[in-house]
C-alpha positions in Angstrom: 0.0 0.0 0.0 1.4 3.4 -1.0 1.6 6.6 1.0 -0.6 9.6 0.5 0.0 12.0 -2.4 2.9 14.5 -1.8 3.6 13.1 1.7 7.3 12.2 2.2 8.7 9.6 4.7 7.1 7.8 7.6 5.5 5.2 5.2 4.4 2.8 8.0 2.3 5.6 9.6 0.8 6.7 6.3 0.0 3.1 5.3 -1.7 2.5 8.7 -4.0 5.4 8.1 -4.7 4.4 4.5 -5.6 0.9 5.7 -8.0 2.3 8.3 -9.8 4.1 5.5 -9.8 1.0 3.2 -11.2 -1.2 6.0 -13.7 1.5 7.2 -12.3 1.1 10.7 -11.5 4.7 11.6 -10.2 5.5 15.1 -12.1 8.4 16.6 -9.1 9.9 18.2 -5.7 9.8 16.5 -2.6 11.1 18.1 0.4 11.9 15.8 3.7 12.3 17.8 7.1 13.4 16.5 9.6 16.2 16.1 8.5 19.7 15.0 8.2 19.9 11.2 8.3 16.2 10.5 4.9 16.2 8.8 2.4 15.4 11.5 -0.2 18.1 10.5 0.5 17.4 6.8 -0.3 13.7 7.3 -3.5 14.6 9.2 -4.6 16.8 6.2 -3.8 14.1 3.6 -5.7 11.5 5.7 -8.7 13.9 6.0 -8.6 14.7 2.3 -8.9 11.0 1.4 -11.5 10.3 4.1 -13.8 13.2 3.2 -13.1 12.9 -0.5 -15.2 15.9 -1.8 -13.5 19.3 -2.3 -10.4 17.8 -0.7 -8.1 20.6 -2.1 -9.8 23.1 0.3 -8.3 21.3 3.3 -4.8 22.3 2.2 -5.7 26.0 2.7 -5.7 25.3 6.4 -1.9 24.7 6.3 -0.6 26.8 9.2 2.7 27.5 7.3 0.9 29.4 4.5 1.8 33.1 4.7 -1.8 34.2 5.0 -2.3 31.9 8.0 1.0 32.9 9.6 -0.2 36.5 9.4 -3.5 35.7 11.0 -1.8 34.0 14.0 0.7 36.8 14.4 -1.9 39.6 14.2 -3.9 37.9 16.9 -0.9 38.2 19.3 -1.7 42.0 19.3 -5.3 41.4 20.4 -6.3 41.6 24.0 -6.9 38.4 25.9 -10.6 39.2 26.1 -10.9 39.7 22.3 -9.2 36.4 21.6 -11.5 34.6 24.1 -14.6 36.0 22.4 -13.3 34.9 19.0 -11.4 31.6 19.4 -8.9 30.8 16.7 -9.8 28.1 14.1 -9.3 27.5 10.4 -12.0 25.9 8.4 -11.9 26.3 4.6 -13.5 22.9 4.2 -17.0 22.5 5.8 -16.2 19.2 7.5 -12.6 19.9 8.5 -11.5 22.3 11.2 -8.0 23.1 12.5 -7.5 24.4 16.0 -4.0 26.1 16.3 -2.0 27.6 19.2 -3.1 31.2 19.8 -1.9 34.3 21.5 1.6 35.5 22.6 2.1 32.2 24.5 0.8 30.1 21.6 -1.5 28.0 23.6 -4.5 25.8 22.9 -7.1 27.6 24.9 -10.1 26.5 26.8 -12.3 28.7 24.6 -11.1 26.7 21.6 -11.8 23.4 23.2 -15.3 24.5 24.3 -15.9 25.6 20.7 -14.6 22.2 19.5 -17.1 20.5 21.8 -19.9 22.7 20.5 -19.0 22.1 16.8 -18.6 18.4 17.3 -22.3 18.0 17.6 -22.9 19.2 14.0 -23.5 16.5 11.4 -21.2 16.3 8.4 -22.3 18.3 5.3 -21.6 15.2 3.2 -20.4 11.7 3.9 -20.0 10.0 7.3 -17.3 12.1 9.0 -16.2 15.4 10.3 -12.5 15.7 11.1 -11.0 18.1 13.7 -7.3 18.7 13.8 -5.7 20.1 17.0 -2.2 21.1 16.1 0.2 21.0 19.0 -2.1 19.6 21.7 0.9 19.7 24.0 0.3 23.5 24.1 -3.0 22.9 25.9 -3.0 23.9 29.6 -4.8 21.8 32.3 -8.3 23.3 31.8 -8.1 23.0 28.0 -7.0 19.4 28.1 -9.7 18.5 30.6 -12.3 20.2 28.4 -11.1 18.2 25.4 -11.2 15.0 27.4 -15.0 15.4 27.9 -15.4 15.3 24.2 -13.1 12.3 23.8 -15.0 10.3 26.4 -18.2 10.3 24.5 -17.5 11.5 20.9 -20.4 11.6 18.3 -20.1 8.8 15.9 -19.3 11.1 13.0 -16.4 12.8 14.7 -12.7 12.1 14.1 -10.2 14.1 16.3 -6.6 14.2 15.2 -4.1 15.8 17.5 -0.4 16.4 17.0 2.3 16.7 19.7 6.1 17.1 19.7 6.2 15.0 22.9 3.7 12.3 23.6 4.3 12.5 27.4 3.4 16.2 27.6 -0.2 15.0 27.3 -2.6 13.8 30.0 -2.4 9.9 30.4 -6.1 9.8 30.0 -5.9 11.5 26.6 -3.1 9.1 25.5 -5.1 6.1 26.7 -8.1 7.1 24.5 -6.0 7.7 21.4 -4.7 5.6 18.5 -1.0 6.7 18.7 1.3 6.9 15.7 4.9 7.9 16.1 6.6 9.8 13.3 10.4 9.9 12.9 12.9 12.1 11.1 13.3 11.6 7.4 16.6 10.2 5.9 18.8 12.6 3.8 17.6 10.7 0.7 14.0 11.3 1.5 14.8 15.0 2.3 16.4 15.4 -1.1 13.3 13.9 -2.7 11.2 16.3 -0.8 13.4 19.4 -1.6 13.4 18.4 -5.3 9.6 18.0 -5.3 9.3 21.5 -3.8 12.1 22.9 -6.0 13.8 24.4 -3.0 17.2 26.2 -3.3 20.3 25.4 -1.2 19.2 21.8 -0.8 22.1 20.5 1.2 22.1 23.4 3.7 18.4 23.0 4.2 18.8 19.2 4.8 21.6 19.8 7.3 19.6 22.4 9.2 16.2 20.7 9.1 17.6 17.4 10.6 15.0 15.2 8.8 12.0 17.6 9.2 10.6 18.7 5.9 8.4 21.3 7.4 11.5 23.1 8.8 13.3 22.8 5.4 10.5 24.4 3.4 9.8 27.3 5.8 13.4 28.2 6.4 14.3 31.7 5.2 18.0 31.3 4.6 18.8 35.0 4.5 17.2 35.7 7.8 18.7 32.5 9.2 22.2 33.5 8.2 21.8 36.9 9.8 20.6 35.4 13.1 23.3 32.8 13.0 26.0 35.4 12.4 24.8 37.3 15.4 24.9 34.2 17.7 28.3 33.1 16.4 29.7 36.5 17.3 28.2 36.0 20.8 29.6 32.5 21.2 33.0 33.5 19.9 33.1 36.4 22.3 31.9 34.2 25.2 34.6 31.6 24.4 37.3 34.3 24.5 38.1 34.1 20.8 37.0 37.7 20.1 36.9 40.8 22.4 33.7 42.0 23.9 33.8 45.0 21.5 33.3 42.5 18.6 29.9 41.5 20.1 28.9 45.2 20.8 29.0 45.8 17.0 26.5 43.0 16.5 24.3 43.8 19.6 23.3 47.2 18.1 21.7 45.5 15.1 20.2 42.9 17.5 18.6 45.7 19.4 17.2 47.2 16.3 15.3 44.0 15.4 12.5 44.9 17.9 9.9 42.7 16.2 12.1 39.6 16.4 11.5 37.3 19.4 14.3 35.9 21.5 12.7 32.4 20.9 14.1 32.3 17.4 17.6 32.8 18.6 17.4 30.3 21.5 16.4 27.5 19.2 19.4 28.3 17.0 21.7 28.6 20.0 20.9 25.0 21.0 21.8 23.7 17.6 25.1 25.7 17.5 26.1 24.4 21.0 25.2 20.8 20.0 27.6 21.2 17.1 30.3 22.7 19.3 30.0 19.6 21.5 30.3 17.3 18.5 33.4 19.1 17.3 34.9 18.9 20.8 34.5 15.2 20.6 36.1 15.0 17.1 32.9 14.7 15.2 31.6 16.9 12.3 28.7 19.3 13.0 25.3 17.7 12.5 23.6 20.9 11.4 25.9 23.8 10.6 28.2 21.9 8.2 28.9 25.0 6.1 30.6 26.8 9.0 32.5 23.8 10.3 35.8 25.8 10.8 34.2 28.4 13.0 32.4 25.7 15.1 35.7 23.8 15.5 37.5 27.0 16.6 35.0 27.6 19.4 35.3 23.9 20.4 39.1 24.2 20.7 38.8 27.2 23.1 36.3 25.8 25.6 35.9 22.9 27.9 33.0 20.6 28.5 32.1 22.6 31.6 31.8 25.8 29.5 29.5 24.0 27.0 27.4 22.6 29.9 27.1 26.1 31.5 26.2 27.6 28.1 23.4 25.1 27.7 22.1 25.8 31.2 22.2 29.6 30.4 20.1 29.0 27.3 17.7 26.8 29.3 17.2 29.7 31.8 16.5 32.2 29.0 14.0 29.8 27.5 12.2 29.6 30.8 12.3 33.4 31.2 11.4 34.4 27.6 7.7 34.5 28.3 8.3 37.3 30.9 9.2 39.8 28.1 12.8 40.1 29.1 15.1 42.5 27.4 16.8 40.3 24.8 20.1 42.3 24.3 20.7 42.5 28.0 20.0 38.8 28.4 22.5 37.8 25.7 25.1 40.4 27.2 24.7 38.7 30.5 25.2 35.2 29.0 28.4 36.3 27.3 29.9 38.0 30.3 29.1 35.0 32.6 30.7 32.6 30.2 33.8 34.8 29.6 34.2 35.0 33.4 34.5 31.2 33.8 38.3 30.6 33.8 37.6 27.1 35.1 35.5 26.3 32.0 37.7 27.8 29.3 40.5 25.7 27.9 44.0 27.2 27.8 
């Protein structure tokens, strides 16, 4: 049995869902777990398109990576909490397919959305036997939201199929996991990623493959110009923190960093983890897993630091990740990280 059209990798999961359709034995709650960007929501849409059959192309217009949908989500961050609560976020271009996406500055699945899901669940399909609801990133649901969803999953209408995605299966309530048909999706091989990039006619294929680490969703949404700018800034910070460059070298970069007021610190923290992972690989005599095109600069940092320095750097990024929701001043936060690491003579190799 083949995969779904234009779905790459994770053939066993795709075949399992196709077999469910062929046998008319559709689980009412399906949980797709795997790394960010590996194709969980894409598989959910492909499955729904085949299950619902009619006007299937409309389902793809709910893809959250589409520019118009990205803009909707970003604009809602500026709304007041009261306004978002009055108008819960959903996407529904197809009458029998609804996508509930993380909303607001904290990007959460809200209780208002789950209450709306429960209300909409009672509506009969316009055609056919099913309505399909996709909850993208159910792991972003807080306790009340998850418990509200659980009430629907306990006694779902016969026509309802709920598909939820999560990056980490164990971030969900055990009671939700126990009521779900779980499929685990894994990272794609380099060969599968090349096939995907060729199908999408993406530029800089090898760099995208290296950075995406087997996740096609990350490869296709990566803006390489913006990525290189952010990475250059973080490299300057790490080189300064490692003692390779003077602090004045970072100051030149921090001014442009401060001017990017609309950019969130989150974007840089994710990138910092990848750079530090590659520094650790280089320190152990292995090539970088992600940033292969700047291997020499990664190796230079690795030669100037100890394992203790790398460990402390990761802990510092962990702390910033925890604090980022408190609207901390991003330049000051990175300044402090650099100074603290530069002032660790016990962690920097001679």
